[in-house]
C-alpha positions in Angstrom: -51.8 282.8 7.5 -48.6 282.1 5.6 -49.2 280.0 2.5 -46.3 278.0 1.2 -46.5 278.3 -2.5 -44.5 276.4 -5.2 -46.2 278.5 -7.9 -47.8 275.3 -9.2 -51.5 274.8 -9.9 -52.3 273.3 -6.5 -50.7 276.3 -4.7 -52.5 278.7 -7.0 -55.8 277.0 -6.4 -55.2 277.1 -2.6 -54.2 280.8 -2.8 -57.4 281.6 -4.7 -59.7 279.8 -2.2 -57.8 281.4 0.8 -58.1 284.8 -0.8 -61.9 284.2 -1.1 -62.1 283.2 2.6 -60.2 286.4 3.4 -62.7 288.5 1.5 -65.6 286.7 3.3 -64.0 287.5 6.7 -63.1 283.9 7.6 -59.3 284.7 7.9 -57.8 288.1 8.7 -54.4 288.0 7.1 -52.9 286.1 4.2 -49.3 286.2 2.9 -47.3 283.9 0.6 -43.8 282.5 0.9 -41.9 280.7 -1.9 -38.7 278.8 -1.3 -36.2 278.6 -4.0 -34.1 275.5 -3.6 -31.8 276.3 -6.4 -32.0 272.8 -7.8 -33.4 273.6 -11.2 -32.1 276.2 -13.7 -35.6 277.7 -14.0 -36.1 278.2 -10.3 -35.8 282.0 -10.4 -38.6 282.0 -13.1 -40.7 279.9 -10.8 -40.2 282.4 -8.0 -41.3 285.2 -10.3 -44.5 283.3 -11.2 -45.3 282.7 -7.6 -44.8 286.5 -6.9 -47.1 287.4 -9.8 -49.8 285.1 -8.4 -49.6 286.6 -4.9 -49.6 290.2 -6.4 -52.7 289.4 -8.5 -54.6 288.3 -5.4 -53.3 291.2 -3.2 -51.1 289.2 -0.9 -47.7 290.1 0.6 -45.0 287.9 -0.9 -41.4 286.8 -0.2 -39.0 284.4 -1.7 -36.4 282.6 0.5 -33.4 281.0 -1.1 -32.0 278.0 0.6 -28.9 275.8 0.2 -29.8 272.1 -0.1 -27.4 269.6 1.3 -27.8 265.9 1.8 -29.6 265.1 5.0 -27.8 263.4 7.8 -30.8 262.8 10.1 -34.4 262.1 9.2 -36.5 260.2 6.8 -34.8 259.5 3.5 -31.3 260.3 4.8 -29.0 261.1 2.0 -31.8 261.9 -0.4 -31.8 265.3 -2.1 -35.6 265.3 -1.9 -35.5 264.9 1.9 -32.8 267.4 2.3 -34.8 270.0 0.2 -37.8 269.4 2.5 -35.7 270.0 5.6 -34.2 273.2 4.2 -37.7 274.3 3.1 -39.2 273.9 6.5 -36.3 275.6 8.2 -37.1 278.6 5.9 -40.7 278.4 6.9 -39.8 278.4 10.6 -37.6 281.4 10.2 -40.4 283.3 8.3 -42.9 282.4 11.0 -40.6 283.6 13.7 -40.1 286.9 12.0 -43.8 287.3 11.4 -44.6 286.7 15.1 -41.9 289.3 16.1 -43.4 291.8 13.7 -47.0 291.3 14.9 -47.0 289.8 18.4 -50.8 290.0 18.7 -51.3 287.4 15.9 -49.7 284.0 16.0 -48.8 283.0 12.4 -49.9 279.7 10.9 -48.2 277.8 8.1 -50.7 276.7 5.4 -49.9 274.2 2.6 -52.0 273.1 -0.4 -52.1 269.3 0.3 -55.3 267.8 -1.0 -57.2 264.6 -1.0 -55.1 262.9 -3.6 -51.9 263.9 -1.7 -53.4 262.2 1.3 -54.2 259.0 -0.6 -50.6 258.9 -2.0 -49.2 259.4 1.4 -51.2 256.5 2.9 -50.2 254.2 0.0 -46.5 255.2 0.3 -46.7 254.4 4.0 -48.3 251.0 3.2 -45.4 250.2 0.8 -42.9 251.2 3.5 -44.5 248.7 5.9 -45.5 251.6 8.2 -47.7 251.1 11.3 -50.8 252.9 12.3 -49.1 256.3 12.6 -47.9 256.3 9.1 -51.1 254.7 7.6 -53.2 257.4 9.3 -51.7 259.9 6.8 -51.2 263.6 7.2 -53.0 265.7 9.9 -55.1 268.6 8.9 -53.8 270.6 11.9 -50.4 269.8 13.4 -48.5 271.7 16.0 -45.0 272.6 14.9 -42.9 273.9 17.7 -44.3 277.3 18.6 -46.4 277.4 15.4 -49.0 275.3 13.7 -49.2 273.7 10.3 -52.7 273.8 8.7 -53.7 271.7 5.7 -57.3 272.9 5.1 -57.7 271.1 1.7 -57.0 267.5 2.8 -60.5 266.5 1.9 -60.7 268.6 -1.2 -60.2 266.8 -4.5 -57.3 267.9 -6.7 -59.8 268.8 -9.5 -61.4 271.4 -7.3 -58.0 273.2 -6.6 -57.2 272.9 -10.4 -60.6 274.5 -11.2 -59.9 277.4 -8.7 -56.5 277.9 -10.3 -57.9 278.0 -13.8 -60.6 280.5 -12.7 -57.9 283.0 -11.8 -56.6 283.3 -15.4 -53.1 283.2 -14.1 -50.2 281.0 -15.2 -48.5 278.4 -12.9 -45.4 276.4 -12.6 -45.1 272.9 -14.1 -42.2 271.3 -12.3 -40.8 268.5 -14.4 -39.9 266.6 -11.2 -43.6 265.9 -10.8 -43.4 263.6 -13.9 -40.1 262.0 -13.0 -40.9 258.2 -12.9 -38.0 257.7 -10.5 -40.0 259.1 -7.6 -42.3 256.7 -5.9 -45.0 259.3 -5.4 -45.1 260.1 -9.1 -45.6 256.4 -9.9 -48.5 256.2 -7.5 -50.0 259.4 -8.9 -49.7 258.5 -12.6 -50.2 254.8 -12.5 -51.4 253.2 -9.3 -54.2 255.7 -8.3 -55.7 255.8 -11.8 -55.8 251.9 -11.9 -57.5 251.8 -8.5 -60.0 254.4 -9.6 -60.7 252.3 -12.7 -62.1 249.6 -10.4 -63.2 251.7 -7.4 -64.1 255.2 -8.6 -64.2 256.4 -5.0 -60.8 254.9 -4.2 -59.4 258.2 -2.8 -62.4 258.6 -0.5 -62.1 255.0 0.7 -58.4 255.5 1.5 -59.3 258.8 3.3 -61.9 257.0 5.4 -59.5 254.3 6.5 -56.9 256.9 7.4 -59.5 258.8 9.5 -60.3 255.6 11.4 -56.7 255.0 12.1 -56.4 258.5 13.4 -59.0 257.7 16.0 -57.2 254.5 16.9 -53.9 256.4 17.2 -55.6 258.9 19.6 -56.7 256.1 21.8 -53.1 254.7 21.8 -51.9 258.2 22.6 -54.2 258.3 25.6 -52.9 254.9 26.7 -49.3 256.1 26.4 -50.0 259.2 28.5 -51.6 257.0 31.2 -48.6 254.5 31.1 -46.0 257.3 31.2 -47.6 259.2 34.1 -46.0 262.4 32.7 -46.1 264.8 29.8 -44.9 263.4 26.5 -43.9 266.8 25.1 -40.2 266.9 26.0 -37.2 265.0 24.7 -36.5 263.3 28.1 -38.8 260.5 29.5 -38.8 259.2 33.1 -38.7 255.5 32.6 -39.3 254.3 36.2 -43.0 253.6 35.8 -42.7 252.4 32.3 -40.0 249.8 33.2 -42.7 247.5 34.7 -45.0 247.6 31.6 -45.2 244.8 29.0 -43.0 245.3 26.0 -46.0 246.0 23.7 -47.1 248.9 25.9 -43.5 250.1 26.2 -43.2 250.1 22.4 -46.5 252.0 22.1 -45.3 254.5 24.7 -42.1 255.2 22.9 -43.7 255.4 19.5 -46.4 257.8 20.7 -43.8 259.9 22.5 -41.6 260.1 19.4 -44.6 261.0 17.2 -45.5 263.8 19.6 -41.9 265.1 19.1 -42.4 265.0 15.4 -39.8 262.2 15.0 -39.7 259.4 12.5 -40.1 256.2 14.7 -37.6 253.4 14.6 -38.5 250.0 13.0 -40.6 248.0 15.5 -38.1 245.1 15.4 -35.1 247.3 16.4 -37.2 249.0 19.0 -38.1 245.7 20.6 -34.5 244.6 20.6 -33.4 247.8 22.3 -36.1 247.4 24.9 -34.7 243.9 25.6 -31.3 245.5 26.1 -32.8 248.0 28.6 -34.1 245.1 30.7 -30.8 243.3 30.9 -28.2 246.1 30.8 -26.6 247.1 34.1 -27.9 250.4 35.5 -24.6 252.2 34.6 -24.8 251.2 31.0 -26.3 253.4 28.3 -27.9 251.2 25.6 -28.1 253.1 22.3 -30.7 252.8 19.5 -29.8 254.9 16.4 -31.9 255.2 13.3 -32.5 258.0 10.7 -34.9 259.7 13.1 -32.3 260.2 15.8 -31.0 258.3 18.8 -32.5 256.9 22.0 -30.2 256.6 25.0 -30.8 255.7 28.6 -29.1 257.5 31.4 -30.0 256.5 35.0 -33.8 256.2 35.0 -34.5 258.4 32.0 -34.7 257.9 28.2 -33.3 260.6 26.1 -34.2 261.3 22.5 -31.5 263.1 20.5 -31.9 264.3 16.9 -28.1 264.2 16.8 -25.2 264.4 19.2 -24.3 267.8 20.5 -21.4 269.5 18.8 -18.3 269.3 21.0 -17.0 272.6 22.3 -13.8 274.0 20.7 -11.8 276.9 22.0 -12.9 280.4 20.9 -11.8 283.8 22.0 -14.5 286.3 23.3 -13.2 289.9 23.2 -14.5 292.2 25.9 -16.4 294.5 23.6 -18.4 291.8 21.9 -21.9 290.9 23.2 -22.2 287.5 21.5 -19.9 284.7 20.2 -20.7 281.8 18.0 -19.5 278.3 18.9 -19.1 275.3 16.5 -22.4 273.8 15.5 -24.1 277.3 15.4 -24.6 277.8 19.1 -24.6 281.5 20.0 -23.7 282.6 23.5 -24.6 286.1 24.6 -23.8 288.2 27.7 -26.1 290.8 29.2 -25.4 293.3 31.9 -27.4 292.9 35.2 -26.7 293.6 38.8 -25.8 291.4 41.7 -27.0 287.9 42.4 -29.1 287.7 39.2 -25.8 287.6 37.3 -23.5 284.7 36.8 -20.1 286.4 36.7 -18.9 289.8 38.0 -18.4 292.3 35.3 -14.8 292.9 34.0 -13.0 294.3 31.0 -11.0 291.2 30.5 -11.1 289.2 27.3 -12.7 285.7 27.8 -11.8 282.4 26.3 -14.4 279.7 25.9 -13.1 276.1 25.8 -14.0 272.5 26.5 -13.7 271.1 30.0 -12.5 267.8 31.2 -13.2 266.0 34.4 -10.1 267.0 36.3 -10.7 270.8 36.6 -12.0 271.9 40.0 -14.1 274.9 41.0 -15.0 276.3 44.4 -18.7 277.0 44.4 -18.9 278.9 47.7 -16.7 280.6 50.3 -15.4 278.2 53.0 -16.3 275.1 50.9 -13.9 272.8 49.2 -13.4 272.8 45.5 -15.5 270.4 43.4 -14.2 268.3 40.4 -16.1 269.1 37.3 -16.6 265.4 36.7 -18.3 265.0 40.1 -20.5 268.1 39.3 -21.5 266.5 36.0 -22.6 263.4 37.9 -24.3 265.3 40.7 -26.3 267.3 38.3 -27.3 264.3 36.2 -25.7 265.6 33.0 -25.5 262.7 30.6 -22.1 261.7 29.3 -22.9 262.5 25.7 -23.7 266.1 26.7 -20.4 266.7 28.6 -18.2 267.3 25.5 -20.6 270.2 24.7 -20.1 271.8 28.1 -18.5 275.3 27.9 -15.7 276.4 30.2 -15.4 280.2 30.6 -11.8 281.2 31.2 -11.0 284.7 32.5 -7.4 285.8 32.9 -6.2 282.3 32.4 -8.4 280.9 35.2 -11.5 278.7 34.7 -14.3 280.9 36.1 -17.4 278.9 35.2 -18.8 275.8 33.4 -22.0 275.9 31.4 -23.8 272.6 30.6 -27.3 272.9 29.3 -29.2 274.9 31.9 -26.7 274.1 34.7 -24.0 276.5 35.8 -21.0 276.0 38.1 -19.2 279.2 39.0 -15.9 279.7 40.8 -16.6 281.7 44.0 -13.9 284.3 43.3 -15.8 285.3 40.1 -19.3 285.5 41.7 -20.8 289.0 41.8 -21.5 290.7 45.2 -25.0 292.1 45.9 -25.6 295.2 43.6 -22.3 294.7 41.9 -22.3 294.9 38.0 -22.5 291.5 36.6 -22.8 289.4 33.5 -25.7 287.1 32.7 -25.0 284.4 30.1 -27.7 283.1 27.8 -27.9 281.0 24.7 -29.4 283.1 21.8 -32.9 281.9 20.8 -33.0 279.9 17.7 -29.3 279.0 17.8 -28.4 275.4 17.2 -28.9 273.5 20.5 -30.8 276.4 22.0 
């Protein structure tokens, strides 16, 4: 278990309870991570408080410092708060990846200290944002996150219980002044709205939680309907639309919203989604209707719907010296070459320097002996590579000649550069975790 700790009282209370569960044998491992966003002059002191808390409860600890920039995609685009959250979760993902590599026998799980009042605030915020059933169902206690999982074990635990556990440790905690800033909607709910509701309905938090739980069940039913309507897995960013094209617009909307939720994506407003579905029905088959919103983009290509968090970064020329194993392209993509033998390789081994560059549609490569050369544009079309991915295709130039084109998982190689059986060769792979990989 990897507990994300701000050093605040909720985090300390969660740490205390988790440490108790560890002592009772309910969990095997517990470590703590603190993310320093660098947004407050006291943030180094907060990191030290979090470290002392972890040390007092005999937990491994690390601090990760992140650089916060304004978000370009996602909920609250342009907001520092949203950008900080994105940077924080990137740091968590990196820590989980390293933990898994260090101990392959135990899959790490991210744990956060969200509690019952946090859940009530989340549901009320969703209501004020005019969210649908997915938003109003609140946070999930257990949520897959890529290769990992995010666990919120205290979602039904009152804040007072975490505060009591924190006080019982006798340790200090962080009081972030941002938690009292009236400019944040969540703080207004916490300090004004929820106390007013409790004044009339003492069990207001429990009532909100019950409603959210019922909506979760309804969302599960809608998810099952979406899977039936799709006739395919909803776990990937590309959706075959041939069966769904005959559905009513209501079921099409549900399918797309459930699919995007499965991908962890903020859904588009229902009105805009409905308008876009209308465009799909009337647009010619060679058109690519676009729906863009803070959660990303939806595009159609042929009979498939593609979700893109952002457009791929276009390829720009970069030299690749012969003695270097990997090279980084614009946008953070890292391409590496490994020595193999024969047909398992892509290009025959040589001591020449390479040059990676963009490709247009006019270049031609000969894929096999005795066959005519193929225009790259035609190859793109034959392989079903969408137009927006083509600027990110990588041309490998060796000795001034185009030897190969790489586009996603597709490869087109000039016959003259193909390795013979048992001949030393290069295999090209995109480094795990690189942007676009």
